[in-house]
C-alpha positions as CSV (number, residue, x, y, z in Angstrom):
1,M,-31.5,37.5,-68.8
2,I,-33.7,35.1,-66.8
3,S,-36.5,36.9,-64.9
4,C,-37.0,36.8,-61.1
5,A,-40.4,35.1,-61.8
6,D,-38.7,32.4,-63.9
7,K,-36.2,31.8,-61.1
8,C,-39.1,31.1,-58.8
9,S,-40.6,28.7,-61.2
10,L,-37.4,26.7,-61.1
11,E,-37.3,26.5,-57.3
12,I,-39.2,23.5,-55.9
13,N,-41.0,25.2,-53.0
14,C,-41.2,28.8,-54.3
15,Y,-44.6,30.5,-54.1
16,V,-43.8,34.2,-54.3
17,A,-41.0,36.2,-56.0
18,N,-40.0,39.8,-55.9
19,F,-37.1,41.7,-57.5
20,D,-35.8,44.6,-55.4
21,T,-34.4,47.2,-57.8
22,N,-32.4,49.0,-55.0
23,S,-30.3,46.0,-54.0
24,E,-30.7,44.2,-57.4
25,T,-31.7,41.1,-55.5
26,C,-34.4,38.6,-56.5
27,F,-36.2,37.3,-53.3
28,L,-37.9,33.9,-53.5
29,Y,-40.2,33.1,-50.6
30,M,-40.8,29.4,-50.0
31,S,-44.0,27.5,-49.1
32,G,-44.3,26.0,-45.6
33,G,-43.2,29.2,-43.9
34,C,-44.4,29.9,-40.3
35,Y,-43.8,33.6,-40.3
36,S,-46.7,36.0,-41.2
37,E,-47.0,36.1,-45.0
38,Q,-49.2,39.2,-45.2
39,Q,-46.3,41.6,-44.4
40,Y,-44.4,40.4,-47.4
41,E,-47.1,40.2,-50.1
42,H,-47.3,43.8,-51.2
43,G,-46.2,44.3,-54.8
44,W,-45.3,40.6,-55.3
45,I,-46.6,38.1,-57.9
46,T,-47.5,34.5,-57.1
47,I,-45.7,32.1,-59.3
48,R,-46.8,28.6,-60.2
49,R,-43.9,26.1,-59.9
50,E,-43.3,24.2,-63.1
51,Q,-39.9,22.6,-62.9
52,G,-37.5,21.2,-60.3
53,D,-34.8,23.0,-58.4
54,R,-31.9,23.8,-60.8
55,F,-30.0,26.2,-58.6
56,D,-26.7,25.8,-56.8
57,W,-27.5,27.3,-53.4
58,S,-25.2,28.4,-50.6
59,P,-25.9,26.9,-47.1
60,W,-28.9,28.2,-45.2
61,S,-28.3,31.0,-42.7
62,K,-29.1,30.4,-39.0
63,C,-32.8,30.8,-38.2
64,S,-33.6,34.4,-37.0
65,K,-35.4,33.0,-34.0
66,T,-34.7,30.0,-31.7
67,C,-38.5,29.3,-31.4
68,G,-41.8,30.9,-32.2
69,G,-41.3,31.2,-35.9
70,G,-38.4,32.9,-37.7
71,K,-36.9,32.9,-41.1
72,R,-33.7,31.9,-42.8
73,T,-32.1,32.7,-46.1
74,R,-29.8,31.3,-48.7
75,S,-28.2,32.7,-51.9
76,H,-27.9,31.5,-55.4
77,Q,-24.3,30.9,-56.5
78,H,-25.1,31.5,-60.2
79,A,-23.7,28.1,-61.1
80,N,-26.2,27.0,-63.8
81,I,-28.1,30.1,-64.9
82,E,-26.7,33.2,-66.5
83,S,-27.9,36.2,-64.5
84,T,-26.5,39.6,-63.3
85,E,-28.7,39.9,-60.2
86,N,-28.4,38.1,-56.9
87,V,-31.0,35.5,-55.9
88,T,-32.1,35.0,-52.3
89,S,-34.4,32.3,-51.1
90,V,-36.3,32.8,-47.8
91,E,-38.2,30.3,-45.8
92,G,-39.8,30.0,-42.3
93,C,-38.1,28.0,-39.6
94,H,-38.4,27.1,-35.9
95,C,-42.2,27.3,-36.0
96,F,-42.6,25.4,-32.8
97,S,-43.7,27.1,-29.5
98,C,-41.1,28.4,-27.1
99,N,-42.6,26.2,-24.4
100,D,-42.4,23.0,-26.5
101,T,-40.5,19.9,-25.2
102,A,-39.5,16.7,-26.9
103,L,-38.4,13.1,-26.1
104,N,-34.9,13.6,-27.7
105,C,-33.2,15.7,-30.3
106,N,-34.4,13.4,-33.1
107,E,-38.0,14.4,-32.1
108,W,-36.9,18.0,-32.1
109,K,-35.8,17.5,-35.6
110,T,-39.2,16.3,-36.6
111,K,-40.7,19.4,-34.9
112,G,-38.7,21.6,-37.2
113,L,-35.4,22.3,-35.4
114,V,-32.8,23.2,-38.1
115,D,-30.0,24.8,-36.0
116,S,-27.8,23.3,-33.2
117,Q,-29.0,24.9,-29.9
118,T,-30.1,24.3,-26.3
119,V,-33.6,22.9,-26.0
120,L,-35.9,21.3,-23.4
121,I,-35.9,17.5,-23.4
122,E,-38.6,15.6,-21.5
123,P,-37.7,11.9,-21.6
124,I,-39.8,9.0,-20.4
125,A,-38.4,6.6,-17.8
126,S,-38.6,2.8,-18.1
127,N,-41.6,2.8,-15.8
128,G,-43.5,5.0,-18.2
129,V,-43.2,8.2,-16.1
130,K,-42.4,11.4,-17.9
131,L,-39.4,13.0,-16.3
132,Q,-39.0,16.7,-15.5
133,A,-37.8,18.7,-18.5
134,V,-34.1,19.5,-18.7
135,E,-32.0,21.7,-20.9
136,I,-29.7,19.8,-23.3
137,N,-27.7,20.5,-26.4
138,C,-29.1,19.4,-29.7
139,Y,-26.8,19.2,-32.7
140,M,-27.9,19.1,-36.3
141,E,-25.4,17.0,-38.2
142,N,-26.1,16.6,-41.9
143,G,-29.8,17.0,-41.3
144,V,-29.9,14.5,-38.3
145,G,-30.8,15.5,-34.8
146,V,-28.1,14.3,-32.4
147,T,-28.6,14.4,-28.6
148,K,-25.3,15.0,-26.8
149,I,-25.0,14.6,-23.1
150,D,-21.8,16.2,-21.6
151,H,-19.9,15.5,-18.4
152,D,-16.8,16.4,-16.4
153,G,-14.5,13.8,-18.0
154,E,-14.3,15.2,-21.5
155,R,-10.6,16.0,-21.1
156,D,-7.3,14.1,-20.8
157,V,-6.9,13.2,-17.1
158,Y,-3.4,12.2,-16.0
159,V,-3.0,9.0,-13.9
160,H,0.2,7.9,-12.0
161,G,1.0,6.2,-8.8
162,Y,-1.7,3.5,-8.8
163,E,-0.3,-0.1,-9.1
164,A,-3.1,-2.4,-8.1
165,H,-5.8,-3.5,-10.6
166,G,-8.3,-0.7,-10.8
167,S,-7.0,1.1,-7.8
168,Y,-7.4,4.5,-9.5
169,S,-11.0,5.6,-10.0
170,F,-12.7,8.5,-11.7
171,N,-16.5,8.9,-11.3
172,V,-18.2,10.5,-14.2
173,T,-20.6,13.3,-13.3
174,Y,-23.1,14.1,-16.1
175,N,-24.7,17.6,-16.5
176,I,-28.2,16.1,-16.1
177,S,-29.4,13.5,-13.6
178,F,-28.4,9.8,-14.1
179,E,-32.2,9.0,-14.5
180,H,-32.5,11.4,-17.4
181,V,-29.3,10.0,-19.0
182,V,-30.6,6.5,-19.0
183,A,-34.1,7.6,-20.2
184,I,-32.6,9.4,-23.2
185,I,-30.4,6.4,-24.1
186,D,-33.3,4.0,-23.9
187,S,-35.6,6.3,-26.0
188,S,-33.0,6.5,-28.8
189,K,-32.4,4.1,-31.6
190,F,-28.6,4.2,-31.4
191,C,-26.2,5.7,-28.9
192,R,-22.4,5.7,-28.6
193,Q,-19.7,7.0,-26.2
194,F,-16.0,7.4,-27.0
195,V,-13.3,6.3,-24.5
196,R,-9.5,6.4,-24.7
197,W,-6.7,5.2,-22.5
198,K,-3.3,6.6,-23.4
199,C,-0.6,4.6,-21.8
200,F,3.2,4.6,-21.1
201,N,4.1,1.1,-19.8
202,A,0.6,0.8,-18.3
203,Q,-1.0,-2.4,-19.6
204,M,-4.7,-2.7,-19.8
205,W,-4.7,-6.5,-19.2
206,D,-2.6,-8.3,-16.6
207,I,-1.6,-11.5,-18.5
208,G,-0.2,-13.3,-15.5
209,R,-3.3,-12.8,-13.3
210,E,-5.9,-12.8,-16.1
211,K,-7.4,-9.5,-14.9
212,W,-8.0,-6.0,-16.2
213,N,-5.7,-3.3,-14.9
214,T,-7.6,-0.6,-16.6
215,Y,-11.3,-0.6,-17.5
216,W,-14.6,1.3,-17.0
217,T,-18.0,0.5,-15.6
218,N,-21.5,1.2,-16.7
219,R,-25.1,1.1,-15.4
220,S,-25.3,-2.7,-15.5
221,T,-21.8,-3.4,-14.0
222,A,-21.8,-5.7,-11.0
223,Y,-20.0,-5.0,-7.7
224,L,-18.0,-7.9,-6.5
225,A,-17.7,-9.1,-2.9
226,T,-14.0,-8.5,-3.0
227,N,-14.6,-4.8,-3.1
228,E,-13.7,-4.6,-6.7
229,Y,-15.9,-3.5,-9.6
230,K,-16.3,-6.1,-12.3
231,P,-15.3,-4.8,-15.7
232,P,-18.2,-4.7,-18.2
233,S,-18.9,-7.7,-20.4
234,L,-19.3,-5.3,-23.4
235,F,-16.4,-3.2,-24.5
236,F,-15.7,-1.5,-27.9
237,H,-18.5,-1.8,-30.4
238,G,-20.4,-4.3,-28.3
239,S,-17.7,-6.9,-28.3
240,E,-18.4,-9.7,-25.8
241,E,-14.8,-11.1,-25.8
242,K,-13.1,-11.1,-22.4
243,R,-10.0,-9.1,-23.2
244,I,-10.0,-7.3,-26.5
245,C,-9.7,-3.7,-27.5
246,E,-10.8,-1.8,-30.6
247,C,-7.5,-2.6,-32.4
248,G,-8.0,-6.3,-31.6
249,I,-11.5,-6.2,-33.2
250,S,-10.3,-4.5,-36.3
251,Q,-6.9,-6.4,-36.3
252,T,-5.0,-3.1,-36.4
253,C,-3.0,-3.3,-33.2
254,Q,0.6,-2.0,-33.5
255,Q,1.9,-5.5,-32.9
256,S,0.2,-8.6,-34.2
257,N,0.5,-10.7,-31.0
258,V,-1.6,-8.4,-28.8
259,L,-5.3,-7.5,-28.5
260,C,-4.7,-4.1,-27.0
261,N,-2.0,-1.6,-27.9
262,C,-1.3,-0.8,-24.3
263,D,-0.4,-4.4,-23.7
264,I,2.8,-3.9,-25.8
265,N,4.4,-2.2,-22.8
266,D,7.5,-1.0,-24.5
267,N,8.4,2.5,-23.2
268,I,6.4,4.2,-26.0
269,W,3.2,6.3,-25.6
270,R,0.4,4.2,-27.1
271,S,-3.4,4.2,-26.8
272,D,-6.5,2.1,-26.9
273,E,-9.6,3.9,-28.0
274,G,-13.0,3.4,-29.6
275,Y,-16.7,3.7,-29.1
276,V,-19.0,1.8,-26.8
277,T,-22.1,1.2,-28.9
278,N,-24.3,-1.2,-26.9
279,K,-27.0,0.8,-25.2
280,D,-27.1,-1.6,-22.2
281,A,-23.4,-0.8,-21.7
282,L,-24.1,2.9,-21.5
283,P,-23.6,5.3,-19.9
284,I,-20.0,5.0,-18.7
285,V,-20.2,5.8,-15.0
286,A,-16.6,5.4,-13.8
287,F,-13.1,4.8,-15.1
288,F,-10.6,2.6,-13.3
289,A,-6.8,2.2,-13.8
290,G,-3.8,0.3,-12.5
291,D,-0.2,-0.6,-13.4
292,T,0.9,3.0,-13.0
293,G,2.8,2.6,-9.8
294,S,6.4,2.9,-10.9
295,S,8.2,6.0,-12.1
296,V,8.0,4.9,-15.7
297,E,4.3,3.9,-15.7
298,K,1.6,6.5,-16.4
299,G,-1.5,7.1,-18.4
300,E,-4.3,9.5,-19.4
301,H,-7.9,8.8,-19.9
302,F,-10.5,10.6,-21.9
303,I,-14.3,9.9,-22.0
304,G,-16.4,11.5,-24.6
305,P,-20.0,12.8,-24.5
306,I,-22.9,10.4,-25.1
307,E,-24.2,10.8,-28.6
308,C,-27.7,9.5,-29.4
309,Y,-29.5,9.2,-32.7
310,G,-33.1,8.4,-33.8
311,T,-36.0,7.2,-31.7
312,A,-36.4,3.7,-30.4
């Protein structure tokens, strides 16, 4: 049987090992911990690491504290080493102060955030002024810190009875100030926002008048003298083409002669959807729709949260 000490020597960051006879569990304590080591050292032996990690581990547990230094554990699955006892690896986590703030969730990741949770974000505006700290949800996705900004349009909203171009409007209200939203986007390396229009005989593009029936606006969208909002120049994935949807870009529209599925207009529920990925075209601030005036014309819009990655 391989000893508890030998198991520690096979784990990359292990510095102390202890076998608990009552629970028949081998505890491995990892270097880099931020919790007090003194309370765990009694009766343990320090092991010099000699080889690489050869264990097949379970996922880490959630950190025992959201800030101020906690610990998390994982268990050995006995995939590669024959052993009758359990193996538990323990390491420190969330070593940052409970009063800490960060520019975005990517910076929180570098501070040591390992679990998805609500944190304080303190972004910097374009004029260099640090904005007031706000609470925001940080998500850890495959080891990447993702800043997600929610709003009141994250649901299917039914639209009917608006025939003129863009005569229906929905203003997006974010859960933090618009200034904070823009600052977080600008401080991030990459951001995206999902948008979908589900349609039943409700075309996005008016072919005869060469105008958008349905579209959205963003922070850089112009307001026309005709009391209409000008649709943005950048749509799905940063496309600069005048009238093209996601399926037109990927050439996957449900008919080959259209650039948007909703332009098929054939008494079948269809949808156009995708991500807006150009940072200058974010955030989406309002959604407009038309061509839903008759009894057989209707639609539903959905706008997803803003998701930002990295630091600019």
